[in-house]
N, CA, C and O of each residue as an XYZ file, in Angstrom:
776
protein
N       8.890    -18.843    -10.054
C       8.798    -19.236     -8.658
C       8.838    -17.981     -7.787
O       9.667    -17.096     -7.995
N       7.936    -17.917     -6.817
C       7.876    -16.774     -5.909
C       8.943    -16.918     -4.831
O       9.455    -18.007     -4.571
N       9.260    -15.776     -4.208
C      10.359    -15.760     -3.247
C       9.863    -15.341     -1.868
O       9.016    -14.457     -1.743
N      10.399    -15.987     -0.836
C       9.968    -15.728      0.536
C      11.179    -15.558      1.443
O      12.215    -16.194      1.248
N      11.029    -14.689      2.436
C      12.021    -14.578      3.509
C      11.348    -15.076      4.783
O      10.247    -14.650      5.131
N      12.029    -15.979      5.465
C      11.528    -16.513      6.730
C      12.228    -15.800      7.876
O      13.457    -15.761      7.939
N      11.443    -15.241      8.773
C      11.994    -14.576      9.954
C      11.507    -15.390     11.151
O      10.525    -15.057     11.815
N      12.237    -16.463     11.389
C      11.819    -17.452     12.385
C      13.011    -17.830     13.248
O      14.143    -17.874     12.767
N      12.758    -18.101     14.521
C      13.867    -18.505     15.387
C      13.690    -19.903     15.972
O      14.481    -20.336     16.810
N      12.669    -20.595     15.534
C      12.457    -21.964     16.020
C      12.721    -22.941     14.875
O      12.047    -22.901     13.846
N      13.698    -23.808     15.064
C      14.153    -24.715     14.007
C      13.042    -25.623     13.492
O      12.935    -25.850     12.287
N      12.229    -26.133     14.379
C      11.157    -27.044     13.964
C      10.164    -26.324     13.044
O       9.716    -26.884     12.043
N       9.830    -25.091     13.390
C       8.907    -24.321     12.543
C       9.541    -24.059     11.181
O       8.872    -24.147     10.151
N      10.830    -23.739     11.179
C      11.535    -23.482      9.906
C      11.415    -24.678      8.970
O      11.088    -24.523      7.794
N      11.678    -25.861      9.492
C      11.652    -27.061      8.657
C      10.243    -27.348      8.135
O      10.071    -27.704      6.970
N       9.248    -27.196      8.988
C       7.878    -27.435      8.556
C       7.456    -26.442      7.468
O       6.841    -26.816      6.470
N       7.798    -25.178      7.685
C       7.424    -24.133      6.713
C       8.110    -24.395      5.373
O       7.476    -24.277      4.325
N       9.369    -24.740      5.393
C      10.103    -24.981      4.143
C       9.461    -26.103      3.327
O       9.365    -26.007      2.104
N       9.028    -27.153      3.995
C       8.408    -28.256      3.248
C       7.056    -27.829      2.670
O       6.691    -28.263      1.577
N       6.325    -27.001      3.376
C       5.030    -26.518      2.883
C       5.219    -25.524      1.734
O       4.448    -25.524      0.774
N       6.242    -24.683      1.836
C       6.484    -23.666      0.805
C       6.785    -24.284     -0.556
O       6.463    -23.695     -1.588
N       7.389    -25.445     -0.569
C       7.661    -26.121     -1.841
C       6.343    -26.440     -2.561
O       6.275    -26.379     -3.789
N       5.309    -26.776     -1.802
C       3.995    -27.057     -2.393
C       3.350    -25.801     -2.970
O       2.569    -25.873     -3.919
N       3.685    -24.642     -2.387
C       3.090    -23.374     -2.817
C       3.934    -22.669     -3.878
O       3.652    -21.524     -4.233
N       4.966    -23.344     -4.385
C       5.846    -22.793     -5.415
C       6.596    -21.549     -4.941
O       6.714    -20.564     -5.669
N       7.100    -21.613     -3.711
C       7.907    -20.534     -3.147
C       9.335    -21.006     -2.930
O       9.572    -22.136     -2.503
N      10.270    -20.138     -3.226
C      11.692    -20.387     -2.988
C      12.109    -19.552     -1.776
O      11.802    -18.362     -1.702
N      12.805    -20.175     -0.834
C      13.265    -19.458      0.359
C      14.535    -18.690      0.011
O      15.557    -19.283     -0.335
N      14.460    -17.354      0.107
C      15.628    -16.510     -0.166
C      16.586    -16.467      1.011
O      17.806    -16.508      0.848
N      16.000    -16.383      2.208
C      16.824    -16.282      3.413
C      15.990    -16.691      4.612
O      14.764    -16.572      4.619
N      16.690    -17.177      5.622
C      16.057    -17.499      6.894
C      16.867    -16.810      7.980
O      18.054    -17.087      8.149
N      16.222    -15.909      8.716
C      16.909    -15.161      9.779
C      16.021    -15.135     11.016
O      14.814    -15.364     10.941
N      16.646    -14.849     12.158
C      15.874    -14.709     13.397
C      16.031    -13.317     13.989
O      15.414    -12.993     15.003
N      16.855    -12.501     13.356
C      17.157    -11.160     13.826
C      16.303    -10.151     13.052
O      16.375    -10.090     11.825
N      15.502     -9.368     13.761
C      14.602     -8.411     13.119
C      15.312     -7.351     12.293
O      14.857     -7.020     11.198
N      16.420     -6.812     12.796
C      17.159     -5.772     12.054
C      17.745     -6.335     10.758
O      17.647     -5.713      9.700
N      18.347     -7.505     10.852
C      18.902     -8.152      9.667
C      17.797     -8.461      8.657
O      17.979     -8.295      7.450
N      16.661     -8.907      9.165
C      15.527     -9.218      8.288
C      15.048     -7.967      7.550
O      14.748     -8.039      6.358
N      14.971     -6.829      8.232
C      14.554     -5.585      7.570
C      15.505     -5.218      6.435
O      15.067     -4.823      5.354
N      16.795     -5.349      6.682
C      17.784     -5.049      5.627
C      17.580     -5.980      4.425
O      17.603     -5.536      3.277
N      17.384     -7.257      4.696
C      17.174     -8.217      3.612
C      15.884     -7.934      2.839
O      15.857     -8.012      1.611
N      14.834     -7.610      3.558
C      13.546     -7.342      2.919
C      13.674     -6.167      1.951
O      13.180     -6.234      0.825
N      14.329     -5.103      2.381
C      14.467     -3.926      1.511
C      15.431     -4.179      0.357
O      15.285     -3.595     -0.716
N      16.402     -5.034      0.572
C      17.363     -5.331     -0.485
C      16.818     -6.339     -1.492
O      17.011     -6.169     -2.695
N      16.145     -7.380     -1.025
C      15.716     -8.471     -1.897
C      14.273     -8.347     -2.400
O      13.911     -8.971     -3.397
N      13.454     -7.551     -1.719
C      12.048     -7.360     -2.076
C      11.352     -8.692     -2.381
O      11.032     -8.984     -3.533
N      11.124     -9.487     -1.344
C      10.492    -10.803     -1.547
C       9.010    -10.670     -1.884
O       8.431     -9.587     -1.801
N       8.415    -11.793     -2.263
C       6.983    -11.837     -2.557
C       6.162    -12.162     -1.307
O       4.941    -12.000     -1.306
N       6.828    -12.620     -0.248
C       6.139    -12.999      0.979
C       7.137    -13.016      2.130
O       8.314    -13.329      1.953
N       6.631    -12.668      3.322
C       7.427    -12.793      4.546
C       6.614    -13.613      5.529
O       5.432    -13.354      5.756
N       7.270    -14.607      6.108
C       6.646    -15.398      7.167
C       7.492    -15.197      8.415
O       8.701    -15.425      8.406
N       6.846    -14.770      9.472
C       7.591    -14.462     10.704
C       6.900    -15.088     11.912
O       5.700    -15.361     11.890
N       7.684    -15.307     12.963
C       7.061    -15.659     14.226
C       7.220    -14.479     15.175
O       7.876    -13.497     14.828
N       6.636    -14.555     16.360
C       6.509    -13.376     17.207
C       7.739    -13.095     18.057
O       7.931    -11.957     18.485
N       8.568    -14.080     18.312
C       9.740    -13.837     19.162
C      10.974    -13.645     18.280
O      11.524    -14.604     17.738
N      11.397    -12.383     18.149
C      12.554    -12.046     17.323
C      13.667    -11.468     18.185
O      13.439    -11.007     19.303
N      14.876    -11.505     17.636
C      16.022    -10.907     18.320
C      16.220     -9.478     17.822
O      15.860     -9.147     16.692
N      16.795     -8.636     18.680
C      17.156     -7.235     18.409
C      15.969     -6.307     18.229
O      15.789     -5.397     19.039
N      15.158     -6.498     17.207
C      14.021     -5.625     16.954
C      12.752     -6.350     17.380
O      12.544     -7.505     17.009
N      11.915     -5.693     18.143
C      10.683     -6.323     18.606
C       9.790     -6.720     17.443
O       9.777     -6.061     16.404
N       9.047     -7.796     17.626
C       8.201     -8.315     16.556
C       7.145     -7.297     16.130
O       6.846     -7.172     14.943
N       6.580     -6.570     17.096
C       5.548     -5.590     16.755
C       6.128     -4.462     15.905
O       5.507     -4.046     14.926
N       7.319     -3.960     16.269
C       7.970     -2.910     15.478
C       8.345     -3.423     14.094
O       8.180     -2.725     13.094
N       8.851     -4.649     14.052
C       9.224     -5.254     12.773
C       8.001     -5.398     11.879
O       8.036     -5.026     10.706
N       6.927     -5.935     12.430
C       5.693     -6.121     11.664
C       5.156     -4.785     11.173
O       4.766     -4.668     10.012
N       5.131     -3.778     12.038
C       4.600     -2.476     11.643
C       5.444     -1.862     10.530
O       4.905     -1.241      9.614
N       6.742     -2.030     10.604
C       7.631     -1.530      9.552
C       7.335     -2.209      8.217
O       7.322     -1.561      7.171
N       7.100     -3.511      8.262
C       6.786     -4.248      7.029
C       5.444     -3.805      6.450
O       5.327     -3.597      5.242
N       4.442     -3.660      7.297
C       3.113     -3.260      6.833
C       3.171     -1.856      6.247
O       2.577     -1.597      5.201
N       3.879     -0.950      6.909
C       3.984      0.433      6.422
C       4.717      0.528      5.093
O       4.384      1.378      4.267
N       5.713     -0.332      4.872
C       6.490     -0.270      3.628
C       5.753     -0.886      2.447
O       6.087     -0.599      1.297
N       4.752     -1.730      2.711
C       3.920     -2.348      1.674
C       4.752     -3.030      0.583
O       4.457     -2.892     -0.604
N       5.774     -3.755      0.982
C       6.614     -4.475      0.019
C       5.950     -5.780     -0.409
O       5.932     -6.118     -1.593
N       5.406     -6.508      0.563
C       4.805     -7.811      0.266
C       3.903     -8.231      1.420
O       3.909     -7.600      2.477
N       3.129     -9.295      1.220
C       2.294     -9.780      2.315
C       3.128    -10.363      3.455
O       4.238    -10.858      3.255
N       2.552    -10.286      4.656
C       3.233    -10.784      5.851
C       2.305    -11.761      6.571
O       1.149    -11.450      6.860
N       2.841    -12.947      6.852
C       2.122    -13.956      7.636
C       2.841    -14.097      8.971
O       4.062    -14.248      9.018
N       2.075    -14.047     10.052
C       2.643    -14.201     11.394
C       2.217    -15.558     11.943
O       1.041    -15.920     11.916
N       3.199    -16.294     12.438
C       2.923    -17.582     13.078
C       3.028    -17.381     14.588
O       4.040    -16.896     15.095
N       1.977    -17.759     15.288
C       1.969    -17.672     16.748
C       1.961    -19.078     17.333
O       1.161    -19.925     16.933
N       2.858    -19.316     18.280
C       2.879    -20.597     18.974
C       1.823    -20.576     20.079
O       1.193    -19.546     20.323
N       1.636    -21.697     20.734
C       0.653    -21.791     21.822
C       0.955    -20.753     22.908
O       0.039    -20.142     23.458
N       2.234    -20.559     23.212
C       2.624    -19.602     24.255
C       2.465    -18.149     23.815
O       2.492    -17.252     24.658
N       2.302    -17.898     22.524
C       2.195    -16.527     22.012
C       0.776    -16.151     21.601
O       0.547    -15.035     21.136
N      -0.161    -17.048     21.762
C      -1.517    -16.796     21.278
C      -2.186    -15.610     21.962
O      -3.152    -15.064     21.430
N      -1.698    -15.201     23.122
C      -2.241    -14.006     23.775
C      -1.906    -12.734     22.973
O      -2.482    -11.675     23.224
N      -0.984    -12.838     22.019
C      -0.602    -11.703     21.170
C      -1.500    -11.570     19.941
O      -1.313    -10.656     19.138
N      -2.460    -12.460     19.787
C      -3.305    -12.477     18.589
C      -3.962    -11.124     18.330
O      -3.962    -10.650     17.194
N      -4.512    -10.503     19.348
C      -5.169     -9.204     19.185
C      -4.176     -8.150     18.690
O      -4.508     -7.343     17.821
N      -2.964     -8.155     19.239
C      -1.924     -7.204     18.819
C      -1.553     -7.417     17.358
O      -1.402     -6.453     16.607
N      -1.406     -8.666     16.953
C      -1.047     -8.982     15.565
C      -2.155     -8.525     14.621
O      -1.878     -7.938     13.575
N      -3.383     -8.786     14.978
C      -4.504     -8.383     14.125
C      -4.578     -6.867     14.012
O      -4.791     -6.338     12.921
N      -4.403     -6.157     15.134
C      -4.443     -4.683     15.110
C      -3.261     -4.096     14.335
O      -3.338     -2.968     13.847
N      -2.179     -4.849     14.222
C      -1.017     -4.389     13.445
C      -1.208     -4.603     11.953
O      -0.345     -4.225     11.161
N      -2.330     -5.205     11.556
C      -2.693     -5.417     10.155
C      -1.846     -6.457      9.434
O      -1.603     -6.334      8.233
N      -1.396     -7.478     10.153
C      -0.735     -8.593      9.465
C      -1.716     -9.137      8.432
O      -2.922     -9.168      8.673
N      -1.205     -9.559      7.297
C      -2.093    -10.029      6.236
C      -2.729    -11.373      6.565
O      -3.794    -11.707      6.046
N      -2.073    -12.141      7.426
C      -2.641    -13.416      7.855
C      -1.944    -13.866      9.130
O      -0.763    -13.581      9.331
N      -2.670    -14.568      9.990
C      -2.118    -15.135     11.219
C      -2.376    -16.637     11.184
O      -3.473    -17.086     10.852
N      -1.347    -17.406     11.532
C      -1.468    -18.860     11.573
C      -1.032    -19.306     12.960
O      -0.005    -18.867     13.478
N      -1.830    -20.188     13.549
C      -1.497    -20.699     14.867
C      -0.728    -22.016     14.724
O      -1.079    -22.881     13.921
N       0.326    -22.138     15.528
C       1.153    -23.338     15.520
C       0.588    -24.318     16.531
O       0.183    -23.880     17.608
N       0.533    -25.603     16.259
C       1.188    -26.368     15.198
C       0.499    -26.175     13.838
O      -0.703    -25.928     13.743
N       1.321    -26.299     12.805
C       0.877    -26.033     11.437
C       0.259    -27.268     10.791
O       0.636    -28.406     11.069
N      -0.697    -26.994      9.924
C      -1.210    -28.023      9.023
C      -0.977    -27.493      7.623
O      -1.217    -26.316      7.355
N      -0.515    -28.342      6.735
C      -0.122    -27.908      5.386
C      -1.237    -27.163      4.670
O      -0.992    -26.105      4.090
N      -2.445    -27.685      4.695
C      -3.550    -27.047      3.976
C      -3.897    -25.688      4.578
O      -4.235    -24.754      3.850
N      -3.815    -25.573      5.908
C      -4.073    -24.285      6.554
C      -3.021    -23.252      6.142
O      -3.334    -22.084      5.914
N      -1.775    -23.707      6.053
C      -0.695    -22.797      5.673
C      -0.837    -22.371      4.214
O      -0.625    -21.201      3.893
N      -1.191    -23.292      3.332
C      -1.398    -22.942      1.927
C      -2.562    -21.952      1.782
O      -2.485    -21.003      1.002
N      -3.623    -22.182      2.532
C      -4.755    -21.248      2.513
C      -4.333    -19.887      3.064
O      -4.762    -18.851      2.557
N      -3.501    -19.888      4.088
C      -3.021    -18.631      4.672
C      -2.191    -17.838      3.660
O      -2.300    -16.614      3.581
N      -1.363    -18.544      2.888
C      -0.544    -17.873      1.871
C      -1.441    -17.232      0.819
O      -1.245    -16.071      0.461
N      -2.418    -17.975      0.325
C      -3.336    -17.426     -0.689
C      -4.135    -16.243     -0.137
O      -4.331    -15.243     -0.826
N      -4.589    -16.367      1.101
C      -5.356    -15.281      1.723
C      -4.490    -14.041      1.910
O      -4.937    -12.924      1.649
N      -3.260    -14.232      2.358
C      -2.349    -13.097      2.556
C      -2.054    -12.399      1.231
O      -2.053    -11.170      1.159
N      -1.805    -13.179      0.190
C      -1.548    -12.579     -1.134
C      -2.753    -11.781     -1.611
O      -2.614    -10.667     -2.116
N      -3.937    -12.364     -1.445
C      -5.163    -11.689     -1.877
C      -5.381    -10.394     -1.090
O      -5.682     -9.353     -1.673
N      -5.229    -10.462      0.223
C      -5.437     -9.269      1.053
C      -4.420     -8.182      0.716
O      -4.769     -7.002      0.676
N      -3.176     -8.564      0.475
C      -2.143     -7.591      0.118
C      -2.497     -6.888     -1.190
O      -2.400     -5.665     -1.285
N      -2.910     -7.662     -2.200
C      -3.314     -7.058     -3.489
C      -4.505     -6.127     -3.302
O      -4.526     -5.016     -3.832
N      -5.489     -6.586     -2.549
C      -6.693     -5.776     -2.310
C      -6.350     -4.480     -1.568
O      -6.859     -3.414     -1.914
N      -5.494     -4.571     -0.556
C      -5.088     -3.371      0.186
C      -4.385     -2.377     -0.727
O      -4.645     -1.175     -0.662
N      -3.490     -2.883     -1.583
C      -2.776     -1.987     -2.501
C      -3.719     -1.347     -3.515
O      -3.557     -0.177     -3.862
N      -4.700     -2.106     -3.989
C      -5.687     -1.539     -4.916
C      -6.506     -0.452     -4.235
O      -6.797      0.577     -4.846
N      -6.880     -0.668     -2.980
C      -7.643      0.340     -2.254
C      -6.822      1.602     -2.013
O      -7.347      2.712     -2.100
N      -5.556      1.439     -1.716
C      -4.684      2.601     -1.513
C      -4.532      3.377     -2.817
O      -4.582      4.607     -2.818
N      -4.347      2.661     -3.926
C      -4.233      3.327     -5.228
C      -5.526      4.053     -5.577
O      -5.491      5.169     -6.096
N      -6.670      3.428     -5.296
C      -7.970      4.054     -5.549
C      -8.132      5.309     -4.690
O      -8.631      6.329     -5.163
N      -7.718      5.231     -3.452
C      -7.780      6.379     -2.548
C      -6.953      7.541     -3.093
O      -7.406      8.686     -3.094
N      -5.735      7.240     -3.556
C      -4.873      8.302     -4.091
C      -5.463      8.914     -5.364
O      -5.371     10.124     -5.570
N      -6.068      8.081     -6.218
C      -6.720      8.618     -7.429
C      -7.874      9.540     -7.061
O      -8.026     10.615     -7.641
N      -8.687      9.118     -6.096
C      -9.806      9.950     -5.663
C      -9.328     11.249     -5.022
O      -9.927     12.307     -5.216
N      -8.255     11.157     -4.264
C      -7.681     12.348     -3.640
C      -7.209     13.348     -4.706
O      -7.440     14.551     -4.584
N      -6.546     12.836     -5.749
C      -6.090     13.716     -6.838
C      -7.264     14.298     -7.611
O      -7.238     15.462     -8.010
N      -8.291     13.485     -7.819
C      -9.472     13.977     -8.522
C     -10.151     15.081     -7.716
O     -10.605     16.077     -8.280
N     -10.219     14.905     -6.410
C     -10.812     15.926     -5.552
C      -9.997     17.215     -5.588
O     -10.569     18.304     -5.636
N      -8.681     17.105     -5.566
C      -7.827     18.290     -5.656
C      -8.053     19.008     -6.985
O      -8.108     20.237     -7.029
N      -8.184     18.239     -8.066
C      -8.425     18.827     -9.382
C      -9.763     19.567     -9.399
O      -9.847     20.695     -9.884
N     -10.789     18.938     -8.878
C     -12.110     19.586     -8.848
C     -12.073     20.858     -8.014
O     -12.695     21.857     -8.373
N     -11.357     20.823     -6.917
C     -11.253     22.002     -6.056
C     -10.551     23.147     -6.805
O     -10.983     24.297     -6.728
N      -9.473     22.829     -7.523
C      -8.764     23.860     -8.299
C      -9.661     24.439     -9.391
O      -9.682     25.651     -9.606
N     -10.393     23.579    -10.072
C     -11.287     24.058    -11.135
C     -12.354     24.964    -10.532
O     -12.672     26.013    -11.092
N     -12.901     24.564     -9.403
C     -13.920     25.370     -8.742
C     -13.344     26.731     -8.340
O     -13.993     27.758     -8.537
N     -12.141     26.745     -7.783
C     -11.501     28.008     -7.397
C     -11.267     28.896     -8.623
O     -11.459     30.110     -8.565
N     -10.852     28.277     -9.728
C     -10.611     29.051    -10.944
C     -11.915     29.631    -11.500
O     -11.952     30.780    -11.942
N     -12.971     28.835    -11.475
C     -14.274     29.326    -11.933
C     -14.721     30.504    -11.062
O     -15.191     31.517    -11.580
N     -14.575     30.372     -9.742
C     -14.934     31.483     -8.845
C     -14.095     32.726     -9.133
O     -14.605     33.846     -9.106
N     -12.815     32.527     -9.408
C     -11.940     33.656     -9.741
C     -12.448     34.372    -10.995
O     -12.512     35.601    -11.028
N     -12.809     33.604    -12.021
C     -13.305     34.209    -13.261
C     -14.655     34.901    -13.040
O     -14.928     35.937    -13.647
N     -15.482     34.341    -12.187
C     -16.763     34.981    -11.881
C     -16.524     36.322    -11.182
O     -17.159     37.323    -11.513
N     -15.604     36.333    -10.215
C     -15.354     37.542     -9.428
C     -14.585     38.614    -10.204
O     -14.886     39.801    -10.074
N     -13.609     38.215    -11.000
C     -12.727     39.191    -11.649
C     -13.092     39.507    -13.098
O     -12.637     40.513    -13.643
N     -13.894     38.676    -13.717
C     -14.241     38.907    -15.125
C     -15.752     38.968    -15.349
O     -16.217     39.074    -16.484
N     -16.500     38.901    -14.270
C     -17.965     38.985    -14.332
C     -18.574     37.912    -15.245
O     -19.609     38.139    -15.870
N     -17.933     36.758    -15.316
C     -18.490     35.640    -16.072
C     -19.571     34.975    -15.227
O     -19.555     35.065    -14.000
N     -20.505     34.309    -15.893
C     -21.373     33.408    -15.139
C     -20.638     32.064    -15.053
O     -19.621     31.858    -15.716
N     -21.161     31.168    -14.240
C     -20.461     29.914    -13.979
C     -20.234     29.094    -15.250
O     -19.141     28.573    -15.470
N     -21.265     28.982    -16.082
C     -21.160     28.181    -17.305
C     -20.127     28.769    -18.265
O     -19.348     28.028    -18.865
N     -20.116     30.087    -18.412
C     -19.171     30.737    -19.327
C     -17.740     30.569    -18.823
O     -16.827     30.317    -19.610
N     -17.545     30.706    -17.525
C     -16.201     30.547    -16.951
C     -15.685     29.135    -17.202
O     -14.543     28.946    -17.624
N     -16.537     28.144    -16.939
C     -16.134     26.749    -17.137
C     -15.881     26.458    -18.612
O     -14.904     25.793    -18.958
N     -16.756     26.951    -19.478
C     -16.620     26.713    -20.921
C     -15.336     27.336    -21.456
O     -14.645     26.721    -22.268
N     -15.005     28.555    -21.011
C     -13.778     29.197    -21.500
C     -12.536     28.421    -21.049
O     -11.564     28.311    -21.796
N     -12.572     27.887    -19.833
C     -11.441     27.076    -19.354
C     -11.343     25.772    -20.144
O     -10.248     25.341    -20.503
N     -12.485     25.150    -20.413
C     -12.487     23.896    -21.172
C     -11.976     24.122    -22.591
O     -11.201     23.317    -23.106
N     -12.407     25.216    -23.227
C     -11.929     25.520    -24.584
C     -10.425     25.759    -24.588
O      -9.729     25.318    -25.502
N      -9.921     26.452    -23.577
C      -8.470     26.691    -23.479
C      -7.730     25.367    -23.292
O      -6.658     25.164    -23.864
N      -8.297     24.478    -22.500
C      -7.660     23.170    -22.275
C      -7.597     22.383    -23.577
O      -6.579     21.762    -23.882
N      -8.685     22.408    -24.345
C      -8.704     21.668    -25.615
C      -7.780     22.320    -26.640
O      -7.094     21.618    -27.383
N      -7.750     23.641    -26.690
C      -6.909     24.348    -27.656
C      -5.429     24.106    -27.379
O      -4.649     23.861    -28.300
N      -5.049     24.174    -26.114
C      -3.625     24.028    -25.759
C      -3.234     22.591    -25.450
O      -2.064     22.300    -25.201
N      -4.220     21.686    -25.467
C      -3.990     20.271    -25.130
C      -3.384     20.101    -23.739
O      -2.472     19.303    -23.527
N      -3.915     20.867    -22.815
C      -3.508     20.776    -21.416
C      -4.706     20.270    -20.622
O      -5.843     20.300    -21.093
N      -4.434     19.815    -19.435
C      -5.517     19.330    -18.577
C      -6.290     20.513    -17.996
O      -5.795     21.638    -17.939
N      -7.496     20.225    -17.574
C      -8.295     21.259    -16.902
C      -7.605     21.712    -15.623
O      -7.709     22.877    -15.238
N      -6.911     20.809    -14.974
C      -6.186     21.175    -13.749
C      -5.094     22.195    -14.061
O      -4.917     23.168    -13.328
N      -4.365     21.966    -15.151
C      -3.301     22.904    -15.525
C      -3.881     24.276    -15.870
O      -3.308     25.300    -15.499
N      -5.002     24.303    -16.571
C      -5.631     25.578    -16.915
C      -6.139     26.269    -15.655
O      -5.976     27.480    -15.508
N      -6.750     25.519    -14.749
C      -7.237     26.094    -13.493
C      -6.086     26.702    -12.697
O      -6.224     27.792    -12.142
N      -4.952     26.006    -12.639
C      -3.790     26.553    -11.939
C      -3.292     27.825    -12.627
O      -2.889     28.779    -11.962
N      -3.321     27.832    -13.944
C      -2.894     29.024    -14.692
C      -3.813     30.204    -14.391
O      -3.344     31.335    -14.260
N      -5.104     29.955    -14.282
C      -6.057     31.030    -13.955
C      -5.779     31.563    -12.560
O      -5.701     32.775    -12.359
N      -5.630     30.670    -11.603
C      -5.430     31.066    -10.206
C      -4.122     31.837    -10.028
O      -4.072     32.800     -9.263
N      -3.073     31.423    -10.724
C      -1.770     32.098    -10.588
C      -1.630     33.299    -11.517
O      -0.610     33.988    -11.489
N      -2.646     33.555    -12.339
C      -2.611     34.715    -13.239
C      -1.821     34.496    -14.506
O      -1.507     35.463    -15.199
N      -1.487     33.262    -14.837
C      -0.723     32.986    -16.064
C      -1.601     32.941    -17.291
O      -1.112     33.088    -18.412
N      -2.895     32.738    -17.096
C      -3.827     32.764    -18.233
C      -5.132     33.375    -17.778
O      -5.677     33.007    -16.738
N      -5.629     34.315    -18.568
C      -6.917     34.949    -18.309
C      -7.687     34.960    -19.619
O      -7.142     35.359    -20.648
N      -8.935     34.532    -19.601
C      -9.720     34.600    -20.836
C     -10.114     36.033    -21.114
O     -10.094     36.896    -20.236
N     -10.470     36.254    -22.360
C     -10.937     37.594    -22.713
C     -12.304     37.796    -22.095
O     -13.161     36.914    -22.150
N     -12.503     38.968    -21.503
C     -13.802     39.260    -20.867
C     -14.888     39.348    -21.903
O     -14.641     39.691    -23.059
N     -16.128     39.028    -21.467
C     -17.253     39.107    -22.388
C     -17.542     40.567    -22.693
O     -17.365     41.440    -21.843
N     -17.974     40.811    -23.878
C     -18.279     42.187    -24.276
C     -19.610     42.612    -23.740
O     -20.036     43.743    -23.974
């Protein structure tokens, strides 16, 4: 069973959400209306979902939402009442995983939960892909710098410099990045061509 924290201050919304969550196989860990208390609970309990409304005590809803999105702990669904619908643009720009307008319909809420979960997974996959690409780019840059160093200091041509680094990587069972760093820092130098 998945776990949810409700950050809601309207009793009627709380009751409606709780009945819908049972259909979605979610267990309510806590229900709070205070933004600061909710942040402490979120970091301590690490829920699978957070459902919040826009009017919170102590910590503003926008700050609370931004903190949740930045921490990437779980998906966040924001419920806006009729009086809060003017905040829709702000909620969307804050990157809430889903927005639901009150009054609630069970099927809309279930769809919102599935959409929020999907978007959260997709966002995390994109961030992980970005970090992998960033590391790959750093590795390529180091290898390129090492090849240039060997060309300048050992009069190698590009292919010979790269081949000597690759052979060293295979011989020592180290990555090309580690060998490139060793070349740049002077910890390893290939023998110059005769």
